[in-house]
C-alpha positions, -999 to +999 in steps of 0.1 A: -095-445-514-080-477-528-043-486-526-035-475-562-051-441-555-031-437-523+001-446-540-006-421-568-014-394-542+019-401-524+038-400-557+023-365-564+032-353-529+068-365-532+071-349-566+057-315-554+079-315-523+110-325-542+110-291-560+110-271-527+144-264-512+134-258-476+103-266-456+098-248-423+070-253-397+059-224-375+046-239-343+034-229-308+022-249-279-001-221-268-028-202-287-028-164-288+009-160-289+011-144-324+022-175-343+004-166-375+018-130-373+053-144-371+047-169-399+033-142-423+060-117-416+087-144-418+074-156-452+071-120-465+106-112-452+120-142-471+102-131-503+115-096-499+150-110-498+144-123-533+135-159-525+105-178-540+083-186-510+052-206-504+030-199-473+007-227-463-019-222-436-029-255-421-049-240-393-081-257-405-105-243-378-090-208-375-073-198-407-060-162-403-034-159-430-059-147-457-070-118-434-034-109-425-025-106-462-058-090-473-067-118-497-099-132-482-120-124-513-095-135-540-105-166-560-084-197-564-082-216-597-076-253-604-091-285-617-087-321-606-053-328-590-040-293-598-048-262-577-029-229-582-019-211-550-027-174-548+003-153-559+011-121-542+037-100-558+065-117-578+075-145-555+050-152-526+025-180-531-003-187-505-027-215-498-052-217-469-085-234-462-098-198-456-095-192-494-119-221-500-147-211-476-178-194-488-176-168-461-154-158-432-182-169-408-183-205-421-171-231-395-151-261-405-163-290-384-140-319-392-124-347-373-088-358-376-089-380-407-106-352-428-080-327-416-052-351-425-068-355-460-070-319-468-035-312-456-022-339-478-041-324-507-025-290-500+009-306-503+002-330-531-023-311-554-012-275-551+010-263-579+038-249-556+064-252-584+100-244-578+103-228-543+132-218-521+111-220-490+077-234-479+066-218-446+038-238-429+016-220-403+002-246-380-025-242-353-014-242-316-008-274-298+006-308-308-025-323-324-036-335-358-024-306-380+013-303-370+015-340-366+002-346-401+026-321-416+056-336-398+047-371-409+040-360-445+072-340-448+098-362-431+127-341-446+115-307-432+143-284-422+127-278-388+104-257-367+103-221-356+085-221-322+067-190-310+060-181-274+052-152-252+073-146-220+049-157-193+051-190-176+017-202-188+028-200-224+063-213-217+050-246-202+030-254-234+060-244-256+082-268-237+058-296-247+059-283-283+097-287-283+094-322-268+069-329-296+095-319-322+121-341-306+099-371-305+092-367-343+129-360-351+119-325-363+148-301-357+140-269-337+154-240-358+148-216-329+124-199-304+108-165-310+097-145-279+067-125-291+050-096-273+082-090-254+079-056-238+056-027-247+073+006-255+050+036-248+048+057-279+044+089-258+071+086-231+093+058-245+092+038-213+092+000-217+066-020-197+069-058-196+032-067-199+040-105-200+073-105-182+105-105-203+132-130-212+111-161-205+114-174-240+152-169-241+156-186-207+134-215-218+154-219-250+186-221-231+171-247-207+159-268-236+191-265-255+176-249-286+185-216-304+169-183-295+160-162-325+149-130-309+123-109-292+094-091-310+081-061-290+045-057-282+033-030-305-004-020-312+005-011-348+013-048-355-024-056-346-037-028-369-015-039-397-026-075-394-063-065-394-057-043-424-040-071-444-006-054-445+024-074-434+042-053-408+077-061-421+068-045-454+047-016-442+069-005-413+105-017-420+120+013-402+105+004-368+122-018-341+096-044-346+099-043-384+137-048-381+132-077-357+108-095-381+134-090-409+162-103-387+142-134-379+146-144-416+184-144-414+189-179-399+165-193-425+184-176-453+214-193-439+197-226-447+203-219-484+237-235-482+223-269-475+217-292-504+181-293-516+166-326-525+172-338-561+143-330-584+128-356-607+131-353-644+100-357-665+120-363-697+142-390-683+168-402-708+155-380-736+176-370-766+184-336-750+199-354-720+217-379-742+234-354-765+245-333-736+225-302-746+205-303-714+175-286-731+142-300-743+116-281-764+079-288-758+052-273-780+016-268-770-012-258-794-034-231-780-068-216-786-083-188-766-056-191-740-060-229-733-047-261-747-064-267-781-084-299-785-075-300-822-038-292-828-040-286-865-065-258-861-048-240-832-044-203-835-009-205-821+017-228-806+036-220-774+071-235-773+086-241-739+123-245-734+129-270-705+162-270-686+167-307-680+191-300-652+165-282-630+135-298-647+119-264-650+107-240-677+136-217-687+118-196-712+089-197-737+079-182-771+047-180-792+047-191-828+021-188-856+016-221-874+020-225-912-009-229-936-026-263-934-010-289-955-002-326-950+028-329-927+033-291-926+031-287-888+052-317-878+080-306-902+077-270-891+080-279-854+109-303-861+126-273-877+120-254-844+138-283-825+106-294-808+109-329-793+075-332-777+040-320-784+013-319-757-022-315-772-058-322-764-064-343-795-047-357-826-055-382-852-035-414-858-020-403-891-008-370-875+008-390-847+026-410-874+038-378-890+052-365-858+069-398-851+085-397-885+098-362-876+113-375-844+087-357-821+069-375-793+032-368-786+011-367-755-027-363-761-057-360-739-043-329-721-070-308-704-082-275-718-062-254-693-035-226-694-006-243-714+021-233-689+001-251-661-002-282-683+036-283-690+044-278-653+021-307-645+040-328-670+073-318-654+059-327-620+047-361-632+011-351-623-003-344-658-037-362-658-042-368-695-077-380-703-092-393-736-079-380-769-103-352-779-097-362-815-101-399-817-112-398-853-090-401-884-112-390-912-083-388-936-053-368-947-018-367-935-009-345-906-021-311-915-052-310-892-063-331-862-060-364-880-049-351-913-069-333-939-101-314-941-130-332-926-112-347-896-132-343-864-161-328-882-141-298-896 
């Protein structure tokens, strides 16, 4: 990758991350402590609290998030530098290398630079959109994956560190906390998982892996202790069945603990999120103080039309310039073809920008005369995705699909009948 490409990728990454309020890593120094179980239930608990949450699984060699959410066979969609995360319910968005593998048995045999590259793509090229939280599930240890994430997101809020109570796990988790300190990554707190087994028959508690080790270690290291998650066989069955325990069993002690773990993270909402970039800059909407911009996209068969004058409909998006996000949208049927009809019609609808696949030179002149800016060469994708890419600053506009100007004055692609072969 040349320097220009690296700079463009970094710009996309910073743009994506600037629209996310809080970024949280879930770490563990030891494998097998239930880190992914905590990450999944934590993300689901935040989403259940009404927050928009992204869950990114960067365990390249052992991705388990898709299995725990029951989404292994669900397809992803995207083109070029734009990949849509898998949406679950109204406000949980998931990405994992496991969703890109041909089968669950496929092994990923990569060295460090390749892992760094795909993690950077997950952050820069996935359409996370506006999120309150991004929860990042890292593999155990202090190797390539957590190091890459910490370096790529220097403004992360911090790490939730998961351990079990026994000394073997605690020794590794101490190193994990040291890792965070060396990278200036705050430790939000320690979770002691598998802390005591309560017999479902007699109610007696048995400390299979000791008890209280995580809390004692947190006190010694001077970091917060978030709570203990009991050892419960039903948690295993829920994970294997693709059902987050915090949703399926909220009335149990373990379910309540998982929900309570989200409380300190919900408290982060009072902190100031990074300022978000504005795609429109000093546009007329910002200049006149209205704070609203209207963007129109011609659509055919559900995707951006290559020839705006022959589109079956236009989707008009109202953009809130303050948040740089889509506030609402509406669909409009275009008027009969006639020179200048569509530019004048859209001007009457207060449209200030048209994003299209193609448009002839005379049509562009008509739009300019009507006070409407034009972007051409947009890909034939779902129009909302294209508008969000424009807002992100990641819209990859290609060649104008209508480079002809066979005649006319703004009613069709380049004007009248005959343009672009019509």
